[in-house]
Backbone as CSV, one residue per row, in Angstrom:
resi,resn,N_x,N_y,N_z,CA_x,CA_y,CA_z,C_x,C_y,C_z
1,MET,0.824,-1.221,0.000,0.000,0.000,0.000,0.858,1.271,0.000
2,PRO,1.836,1.397,0.883,2.658,2.627,0.877,3.325,2.865,-0.463
3,ILE,3.777,1.789,-1.115,4.438,1.943,-2.418,3.446,2.525,-3.431
4,LEU,2.230,2.029,-3.399,1.220,2.548,-4.324,0.957,4.029,-4.054
5,THR,0.879,4.393,-2.801,0.635,5.792,-2.456,1.779,6.661,-2.958
6,LEU,3.002,6.183,-2.737,4.170,6.929,-3.211,4.115,7.103,-4.724
7,LEU,3.764,6.037,-5.412,3.691,6.095,-6.870,2.643,7.111,-7.326
8,SER,1.477,7.078,-6.706,0.414,8.006,-7.111,0.844,9.451,-6.875
9,VAL,1.478,9.700,-5.717,1.950,11.063,-5.432,3.002,11.472,-6.459
10,TYR,3.926,10.546,-6.764,4.988,10.842,-7.719,4.397,11.197,-9.088
11,PHE,3.409,10.407,-9.529,2.818,10.675,-10.841,2.067,12.005,-10.843
12,GLN,1.415,12.312,-9.724,0.708,13.591,-9.647,1.692,14.747,-9.785
13,VAL,2.816,14.651,-9.087,3.830,15.705,-9.167,4.376,15.803,-10.585
14,GLU,4.652,14.659,-11.196,5.177,14.654,-12.562,4.186,15.324,-13.513
15,CYS,2.918,14.982,-13.377,1.894,15.568,-14.251,1.838,17.081,-14.071
16,GLN,1.884,17.525,-12.815,1.841,18.964,-12.556,3.048,19.657,-13.167
17,GLN,4.229,19.049,-13.025,5.432,19.654,-13.594,5.321,19.728,-15.114
18,THR,4.810,18.660,-15.728,4.662,18.649,-17.179,3.689,19.742,-17.621
19,LEU,2.576,19.864,-16.903,1.603,20.901,-17.241,2.234,22.285,-17.107
20,LEU,2.981,22.479,-16.031,3.628,23.775,-15.821,4.596,24.088,-16.954
21,THR,5.398,23.094,-17.329,6.397,23.343,-18.368,5.718,23.621,-19.709
22,THR,4.643,22.880,-20.018,3.963,23.099,-21.294,3.342,24.494,-21.332
23,SER,2.723,24.915,-20.230,2.114,26.252,-20.200,3.191,27.323,-20.312
24,THR,4.327,27.093,-19.650,5.419,28.063,-19.724,5.958,28.142,-21.146
25,LEU,6.085,26.975,-21.795,6.582,26.961,-23.171,5.614,27.696,-24.079
26,LYS,4.316,27.483,-23.891,3.326,28.177,-24.708,3.454,29.680,-24.529
27,ARG,3.610,30.108,-23.263,3.731,31.534,-22.980,4.974,32.108,-23.646
28,LEU,6.082,31.321,-23.561,7.338,31.785,-24.155,7.199,31.911,-25.668
29,SER,6.593,30.916,-26.294,6.440,30.963,-27.753,5.558,32.143,-28.151
30,LYS,4.528,32.405,-27.352,3.667,33.552,-27.637,4.480,34.840,-27.593
31,ARG,5.301,34.974,-26.540,6.114,36.180,-26.392,7.081,36.314,-27.562
32,MET,7.683,35.184,-27.960,8.624,35.209,-29.068,7.929,35.671,-30.346
33,LYS,6.735,35.150,-30.588,5.995,35.548,-31.790,5.696,37.039,-31.762
34,ASN,5.276,37.538,-30.601,4.964,38.970,-30.478,6.203,39.808,-30.746
35,GLU,7.327,39.423,-30.160,8.562,40.181,-30.366,8.971,40.142,-31.839
36,PHE,8.770,38.993,-32.465,9.122,38.873,-33.879,8.244,39.799,-34.724
37,LYS,6.961,39.869,-34.373,6.052,40.747,-35.107,6.485,42.204,-34.971
38,THR,6.837,42.612,-33.763,7.220,44.007,-33.552,8.572,44.305,-34.191
39,ALA,9.442,43.293,-34.250,10.782,43.500,-34.812,10.708,43.730,-36.315
40,THR,9.822,43.010,-36.984,9.759,43.129,-38.446,8.856,44.276,-38.875
């Protein structure tokens, strides 16, 4: 049982980190596109 609990917590943390990184990447790409538009 403890191993299963640890695994579930670990996967939850991993999922949250992945979501955070994807949202951050989206934000960064948006900013890059905006800067590119203003530069040209």
